C-alpha positions, 0 to 999 in steps of 0.5 A: 746222565749221572751226577757230574759233580759227584764223578769229579769229587769221587775221582779226585778223592780216589786219586788222592787216596791212591797216591798216598799208597806210594808213601805206604812202604815208608810208613811200614818202615816207620812202624818197624822202627817205632818199636826200637825203644826198650819200653815201646812194647809196654804201651797199647798205643804203640800197637794201635798205631802199628795196626792202624798203619799196617791196615791202611791199604784196606781203607783205600780199597774200601774207598775205591768201592764207592763207584759201586754206589755211584753206578747205582745212583746212590751218591750220598752213599758213594760220598760216605764210602769214599770218605771212609778212608778218613777214619785212619787219620782220625784214629791216629790223631785220637790215639796220639792225643790219648798217648800224650794225655797218659804220658 
């Protein structure tokens, strides 16, 4: 039998990441309105923020591919792929720190 703990953890992570897709249309509206300021297009950070938000579903779909490694009994790789989604919030936090440091 496969690792029951890994199954539960991966399932919970995938459900949480899948539920965040319901907020994705709202975040796309936030991205659209983030360029309303006259000088918003002058900053590279604004574009980074927009591209990270627009590419968010890619991370969720990559995270769902952790089941491939789970069925191959590569549980550590499955955990890594399942948590690949955490790169998106980390990128947003780092870009906001950079923006606050230079503004």
